[in-house]
N, C-alpha and C positions, 0 to 999 in steps of 0.2 A: 789399837787393841780391839779385838772383835767383841761384839755384844749381841744379845738375842733381841729380836724384834717381836713384841707380843702380837698373837694372831687375833684379829678383830673378831668379836662375837656378834650375836644379833643386836642390831641397833634399835634404840627406842625411838619414840616419835620425834625426838629432837636431835637425833644423830649420835647419841651417846650409847656406849655399850655398858652392860651391868658392871663390868670389870674396871671401868674407867676410874672410879673413885679409889680402888684399892691397888691399881696397877703401879708397879715400882716406877718412880721417876728416875731421871738420868741427870748425872752430874758430870760436867766436862772439866777435866784437870789438864792444864797446859803447862809443861815444864820441859826444858831442853835437856834434862839429866834423866837418864833411864831409871837410876836407882831411886830418885825422888818420886818418879811416877809409881814405882812399885811400892814405895813407902806409903804414899797417899792411898793407894788402893787398899793396902793392909789396914790403915787407919779407918777408912770408911767402910770396911767390909761389914761391920755390924749394923750399918744403917739400912733402912728400907729404901735403897736407891742403888741403881747401877752406875758404876763408874766407867766413863769413857775417857781415854787419855789421848793427848796430842802432844808431839814433841817440838812443835813450832807453832808461830802465830798463823802462818798460811794454812798449816794442816787443820788448826782449830777452826779457821774460817770455812774451810771445806766441810767440816763436820756440821757447822751451823747452817750451811746451805742445805744440807740433807735432812736435818731433824731439829727439834726444839729441845732445850735443856732447862731444868729448874734452876740451875746454878752453874757459874763458871768460876773455877779457881785458877787464877792467871798469874804466872811468874812474871815479875817485872823485867828482869834482866834476861834477855834471850838474843841470840845472834840474828842477824838479818832484820827481824821485825821485833821490837820489844813489846812489853806488855801494854804500855800506854798506846802505842800505835794500833795494836791489835784491838784494844778496847774501843778506840775511836772508830775503827771500821765495824765493829760489832754494833755500836750505837748508830751508825749511819744507816743500818738496814732496819726497815720498819718491823720486820718479823722479830728481830732480837733486841729491839731498842730498850725494852723494859726487863730483860734478863738480868738478875742480880749478879755482880761480879765482886769477888774477894781477891785482892792483890796479894801475892806472896813475894817476899824478898829476903835474901840472905844477908843484906847489908843494911846499915842504919839508914833509915829513910829521912829524907830532909823535909822541911816544912813545905817547900815547893812541890815536892813529889806527892805529898798528901793532898795539897790543894788541887793539883792537876788530876790526881786519881779520883777524888770526890767529884770534881767537875765533869769527869767522864762517866759518873753514875756509879762509882764503887760503893759497896755497902760496908766495906771494912778493909783493913790492912793487917796481915799476919806476918810476923818475922820468922825466918828459918833459924834454928830448927823449930818446927811447929809443935806445940803441945797437943798431943792426940785428943785428950779430953776437950780442950777448948775448941779445936777444929770440929770435932764430932758434934759438940753442943751447938755451935754456930750453924753448921751445915744442917743439923736436924731441925733447928728453928726455921731456917729459910725454906727447907723442904715442907715442913708443916704449913708454914705461911703460904707457900705456893699451892699446896693442896686446898687450904682454906679459901684462897682466892679463886681457884678453879671451881670449888663448890659453890661459892657465892655467884660466880658467873653462870654456872649451870642452873642454879635456882632462879636467877634473874631471867635466863632464857625460858625456863619453864613458865614463869609468870607471864612473860611476853607472849609465849605460845598460847597460853590460856586466853589472854586478852585478844590475841589475833583470831583465835577460834570464835570468840564471842563477836568480835567485829566482823569476821567473815560471815557469820550467821546472819548478822544484821544486813550486811551487804548482799548476801544471797536472797534474803527476803525482799530487799529493795530492788534487786536485779530482776527477780520474778515479776514484781509489779511493773517495773520499767519495761521488761520484755513484752508483757501482755499488752501494755499501752503501745509500745513500739510495733508490735505485731498487728494491732488494730490499725495504726496509722500506715504501716507498710502495705497491708492489704488494701486500704483505701487508695494509697498512692499507686500500687500496682494496677488497681482497677482503672484509675485515671490514665496511667501510662498505657494500658492495654487499649483504652479507647483512643488515646492519642496516636498510638502505634497503628491501630486499625485505620485511623483517618489518614495518617501519613502514608501507609502502604497504598491506600486507595488513590491518594494523590500521585504517588510514585508510578503506580499502574497507569494512571491517566497520562502522565508525561511520557512514560515509555511507549504506550500505545500511539500517542500523538507523534512522537519522534520516529517510530517505526513506520507508521503510515506515510509521513511526509518524505522519509528517506526512500521508500519503495515506490513512490509515485514519480513517474516521468513527466506527467502532465499535472500541474498543480491548479489548473483552472477549476477543477471540481473538488478541491480539498475540503470546502465546507460540508459537503454531503456526508463525509466520514467524521469530521471534527466536531460538528455541532451535536450529534447524538452522544458522543463521548463526554463532551463538557457538561451537557444537560444531565446525563446520568450521574456522573461523579460529584458534581458540585450542587446538584439540586436546584438548578436555575431553569426558567421556563423559556426565555427568549434569547435569541442570538441573531446578530446582524454582521454582515461583512460588506464594507465599502471599499472599493478599489480606487486608488489614486490615479487619475488619468494623466497627471503631469503637474509640474510645478505651477502653482496658482490656479490649476483647473479644479472644477468641482469634483467631489467625491461621488463615485457612481455605485449605487447599491447593486451588488452582484448576487447575494444569497441571504436568505432569512430562515428562521426556524422558530416555531412557537408563536408566531404572529400571523394574523390574517391579512389579506391583501388591503382591507380597509384601514388597517392599523398603520400601514406604511405608505399611505398616499402622501405625496409631497416629500418623501425621503429618497426618491430615485436618484436625485442629484442634490447634493448638499454643498454649499459654498464654504471655503475655509473660514472658520470663525463662527459659522452658524450652527446652533444646536450643540449638544455635547460632542457629536462626531466631529463637526468642523473645528470645535475649540481644541479637541485632542490632536487633530491633524495640524493645526496651525501652531500649537505650542510645543508639540513633540513630547508631551507628558500626559499621563493618564488623567482622565476627567471622571470623577465619581459624583453621581447625582443621587442623594438619599432623601428619604421622606418626600418623594416627588409628588405623591398624591395630595399631600396636605400643602405643598408649596404653591405659591402663586406666581411662578416665574413664567412669563409668556415665552421665553426662549425654549422651554422644554414642553411645549404644548403637545407635540406628537407623542412623547413619552407618557404624558398623562392620558392622552386619548387611547393609548394601547393598554392603559391600566397598570403600567409598570411602577411599582413603589420605589425601586432603586435600580440604577444601572451604572455600569462601569465601562468607559470607552478607552480602548488602548490603541495608540498609534503603532503601526507596524513599520519600524525603522531599523534598517540594517545597511551597513556599508555607507552611512551618511545619506541614505535615500528613503523617502517615504513611499511605502507600497500600499498603504491603505489604513483602515481601522477595523477592529474587532470590537463589538459591543455585546455585553452580557447583561441581561436584565432579569428581574424577579418581580412577581406580583404578591408573594407571600410574606416578604420581610422588608423592613424599612431600610435595611443597610447590609453591608458585608463585613464579615470578620477580616482582620488583617491577614490572616493565613490564606483565606480564600482569594483575596486580591493578589497576594504573592504568587499563588498557583496560577491564576488567570495571567499574570504578567509573564511567568515562565512559558506558559502555552503560547502567548503572543510573541515572545522572543523566538521560540522555535519556528513559528509560522513565518515571522519576518526573515529569519535566517534561511529558511527553505525557499522563500520567494526570491531573496537575493541570490541564492545559489542557483536557482532555476534561471534567473536573469543572466547570471555570469556564464552558465553553461550555454545558454542560447547565444550569448555574444561570442563565446568561444567557437561554437559550431558555425556561427555566421562567419567569423573571421577565418576559420579553417576552410570553410567553403570558398571564401573569397581567395584565400591563398592557393587552394587547389585550382581554382579557376584561373588565377593569375599564372600559376605554374603551367597549366595546360596551354594558356595562350602563349607563354614564353616558348614552350616546346614546339607549338604550332608555328610560331614565328621563326624559330631557328630552322625547323625543317623547310619551311617555305623559302627562307633566305638562302639556305643551302641549295635547294633545287633551282631557285631563280638565278643564282650566281653560277651555278654549274653549266647552264645551258649555253650562255655566250662563250664559255671557255673552250667548248668542243671545236667550234670552227677555227678559233684562234690557234689552238694546238695543231689542228690538221694543217693549217696554213704554214705554220712554222716547220712542221715535219716535211711538207711538200717542198718548201724552199730549201731545206737542208739537203734534199736529194739532188738539187740543181748544183751546177758548178757556179760558185759565187766566190768573190774576192775574200781573202782572209779576214779583213776587218768586219765584213758583213757576217762571215761564218762565226766570229767570236760573238757578234751581237745576237745571232740566232741561237747559239748555245746558251747564252745568258738568258734569253727569253724562254727557252725550253726548260731551264732549271726553275725559273720563276713560275712558269705555268705548273710544273710538277709540284712546286711548293704550294701554290694556291690550291691545286687539286687536293693535295693532302690535307690542307686546312679545311676545305669543304667536306672531305671524307670524315675527318674527325668531328666536324660540326654535326653532320647527319648521323654519325654513329652515336654521339652523345644524345641526340634527340631520340633516336630509335631505342636506345637503352633506357632512357628516362620514361618512355611510353610503353616499355615492355615488348617491343616489336622485334627484338633481336632473337633469331632462331639459330641455335648452334647445330651444325651438322657434325654430330659426334662420331668418332670411330677411334679405335685404339691406334695411336701413332707413336713413333719414336721421336722424343723431343730433340734428339740430335739432328734428325732430318729437318725438323721445323727450324732449328737454330741455323742450319746451313742456308735455308731459304731467306731468313731474315739477314744473314751476313751478306748475301748476294745483293739484296735491296739497299743495304746501307754502305756497300763498298765504295761507291762513287763519292759519297759525302766524306768518308774518312780519308779517302785518297786526296781529295781536293784540299783537305786541311792538314796533310802530312801527319796524320795521327797514327800511332802504333797500336794495333789490336792483337791481344793475346787471347787464344781460345784454349780452354782446358775442359774437355768433356770426358766422361767415363768411356772405357772401351766397351762395356756392356750397354745394351739398350736401356733407354729411359722411357718406359712405356707410360703413356698418359691417355686417358679416355677424354678426347676433346675434339674441338673443331680445329683442324690444322691451319686454316686461313687466319682464324682469330688468334690462335696462339702465336703464329708468325707475326701478326700485327702487334701483339704485346711485346715480343722481343725487339721488333724493329723500332717501336716507340721508345723503348728503354735505351737502345743503342743510339738512336738519333738524338735523344735527350742527353746522353753522355757526350756525344760528339759536339752537340750544340754548346755545351757549357764547359768544354775542355779546350784550352788554348791550342793553336796549331802546334804540332810536334808533340803533344801530350800523349798519355797512355791510357788504354781502355782494356778492360779484361772481362771476358765472358767465361763463366764456369758452370758446370752442371754435374749434379751427383744424385744418387739415390740414398735417402736418409730415412731408415725405418719404413713407414708407409707412405712416404712423400717423395716427390721429385722436386729437388731444390735448384733453382737457377739464380746465379748472382751476376750482376753487372756492376763493376767497379770503375772508377776513374780517378784521375788526380787533378781534376778541374777546380772550378771556383768554389765548390762546396756549397753547403746550405746553412744559413744562420739558424741558431737554435729555436728562435721564435717562428721560423717558417716551417719547421719540420712537421708539427701537428697538422698544418694546412696544405701540405705540398701536393696532396692528391685531390684537392678541391678544384672545382671548375674555375677557369680563368686565373688561377694562381701561378705565378712564375717566380723562380728563385732569384733572378736578376732582372730588374726593370731598367737597367742602364741603357741609355740611347745608343751606346756604341756597340751593343751586341749585334754581330753581323747577321745572325740567324734569329728571327723573331718567332712569332706564333701567337696563338690565342690562349695558350695555357690549358689546352684540352687533352694533350697526349697522355699525361699521367692520370688524368681522370678516366680516360678510356682504359688504361692499363688496369687500374683498380676494378672498374666495372666488369671488364672481360674476365679477369682472374677470379672474381667473386662468382661470376656466372658458371665458372668451371668448378666451383666448390673450393677454391683456394684462397690464398691471402698474399698480400704484397706489403712490404715495409721499406722505409727509407732510413738511412743513418748517415750522419756526417759529424766530424769533429769540429766543424765550424768553417767559416769563410777561408778559402784558399787551402783547405785540407782534403778536398775531394769528396765523393759521395759514393754510397753503396746502396743498391736496390736489390732486395731478395724476394723472389717469387717462389711460393710453395704451393705445389698442386698435388692432389691425391694420385698415388700410383695406381695404374690399371691393375685391379685385383687378379684378373685372369692371367696377366703376363708376368707378375712378380714371382709366381711359384716356379717358373722355368728359368729363372736367372738368379745368380747369387746376389744376396743383399748383405749389408753390414750386419754384424751381430745385433740382435734385437736387445732392447733394454729389459731388465728383469720384469717379469709379469706380462711380456708381450708374446704373441704367437709368432710362428715362423713367417707368416704372411705379413708381418708388420703391424697387424691390428692389435690393440690392447686386449689381453686375455680377459674374458668376462670375470668379474668379481662378484661373489654373493653379496647381497645387500647387508651392509653393516648394521648391527643393532647397537645403538648409541644411547647412553643416558646423559642428559645435560642437567647439571645441578647448578642453578644460577638464580639468586634472589631478585635480581632486577628483572621485572616482567618484560619490563620492556626487553632487554638483552636475551633473554631466553626465547621469546617467541620468534624473534627474528632469526636467530641461529638455527632454530628448529626448522623454519621454512627453507633456509638455504640447504640444510643437510637433507631434507626430504626431497628437494629438487635434484640432489645428487644421487637419490635412490636409497637413502638410509632410512632405517626404522628408528624413530626417536621417541624416547620417553623422557619426561621432564620432572624436576623437583625444584622447589624454591627454597629449601633449607637443607642443612647437612644431615640431620637425623632422617628425614624422609628420603633423601638421596641414598643414604647408606642402606636403608631398608630396601629401596628399590633395586639397588645393585645386588644385594644379597638374595633377594627373592628370585631374580632371574639374571644371572651375571651377563652383562653385555660384552661386546667385543672391545668397546672403548667407552670410557666415561670422561666427559668434559666437565671439570669441577672448578668452580670459583673458589678462591681462598677465603675471602671475607664473607662468609655465610653466617646467618643468625643461628644462635644455638651452638651447634657443633660446626667448627670451622673446617675449611678444606684440609688443613694439616691433620686435625683430629680424625676426619673421615678416612683419610689415606692410612693413618696408623691403625685404626680399628679394622679396616678392611684387610690390611696386610698381616694382621695378627693371626688370620686363618688362611689356609690355602685359597687362592683366587687368581684366575688367569686374566682378569680384566685389565686392559691397559689404561692407566690413569694419566690424564693430561690436565695439568694445572692451568687455569686462566686467571691472571691476576694483573692489577694495575702496577705492581711493583716489579721492576725489571733489573734490579741490581744483581751482581754476581752472588751475593749472600742469599738473596731471596730465591734465586734459582737453586742454590745449594740446599737451602731449607726444604724446598719442594721435593727435591730428589731424595734427601735424607728421610723425609716423611714417608716415602714410598711411591712418589709419582714417577712415571716413566718419561714424561716430557714436560716442558714448561713454556708457555706462550704468554707474551705480554699483550695486554689490551691496549688498545683495541686490536683484535686478532684479524690479520689479512686472510680472507677465505681461500685465496690461492695457496698461501702457506699452509693453512689448515688442511686443505685437500691433499697436498703433498705429504703431509705428516700422517694422515689417515691411510694413504696408500702404503707408506712405509710400515706403519704399525699392523696393518692388515696383511 
């Protein structure tokens, strides 16, 4: 049944409206018979109360959840949920626990029902048919009782409010007194804090200036000239001394002084370990503090008293487990030092010790590097000399063999001469390789460049290797493009590259094996591939296969040996031409593949057809120039952020950075970049929130999520939030570069 809800009026100071006291109360009548509900409404119509009806216990409970009632008239017998069950649920709710309940029943009630009803908080039982006068009287009494109770409650709250006002006034007075006292104490504390902050800032400036000066100095021999004035100014001390450690067990050597005259330091030029404060600090490895020295009668500190120093602190300069010397700070005005001053002095001395150790290590590294360079130079000189010295006696031997081959000799001798000829050729090649390696190492190889067709170079190399392949009955397949393969290079050196690769394939392929040489034009490069089905390369050898003296198979039964220089020469010569070479193998017994990539001659490529260029490339095969990308990096890890920025800038990008989500969002909105790299776990506004807010308005920025979570659902969350791509940390820069190319 519908009912009107009174409109609240102006509230008084306690939250009550003037109409609260006279507002009609509401009575809830619960009966499963419609005519009974109508009858109860008619009976109670004359009372100053609104009647709300419910036809079941569940409906009554819903009514009670929405509003409070002064009284509940509850039928005992109802389907689904009877009156007792409904009453039990009413009493279980704190808000309706004390609402009066009158049970209504059309049957004779038993003693047990009465006990159960009163146990549930019933105030009365009425039997149907109900006498209207009795019902109205009881309801009127309970309504009036409810009003009186509410009035008493309001009066109690008015009294409590008055007491609270009085208490609040006392608290306010006490608060004002407390605030005045607290303000005085706070001002005093802030004054002390300001003084402390000023001193701390001065100390930090000192440490910063000392660190900067030490870092910027290549030669630390003169560091006291800058250090001593800084320390004297900031710490208010008058004297400084620096003793250098000459070596383990050696006396300390006085290197620099400030604030002391020459007569004051007589006898301090060399101080033995354990002697005076300097020697004690050096010997113990700990700071030595001497205070009240003027009044003290310690003969060990006679020089300090002679200098008029009332107090001094001597610090050993120890870093990397090595004693570098001592620093001493002294004063004539005070009898001692504050702990804070000693701490600052200790930090300064730690910086000096670290700088001295770093300088020592740098010196050692430079010396070692110089020794290595010298050894390398000696090695190169030795190889060059060895090659030349071995080459000289080979010339007459080879001439003699050739001369004898021109004569008519018996077949057995002819076979011996052929064998000698091959071995001399092999020795000559080894020497050539040795000399070439030496010349390349010394930078003495000069390329005689011209535009050549690599097919012609390949033919020259094939002629040189033909005899070797034929002697081993190996099958050679050649697959070169019909169009020219133009390269700007030295044809002799390029032929040497192909010859070495082919000879390497022949050497490590069994007799009767197969070798394949192919060449093609690929975008802006000429690619040459040499493949074989020989012994292959072990995985652990692949990274070292182009190093000097490295050979894939060291077995003693390999018929063709060598020094392991051929592939080293290949790599060096290819790199001199601006190209690259790589090796691949599926493992022992699976053959090998060597791929040489050389830049195509720019002038010749235009006149010949080339394969279709990749997207973003020009017709001449070179990558089309891209405008520098404007990129915003939003990453809270400083560390991650700075490094990614440096890499992107090396790539030619313009980078702006932010360390939290809100700042990053403002940065993107202020000037939308082409790409924004956004961390997900950002402080404040996270990466998902940033993407959602940015996508709420039109924006063309490509958003790339960077996160440590790489599950499919994490990727889906990023895309749903508005990201265009999702990368898992740590992010490979090659992958990122490719992604930026795609997004741009």
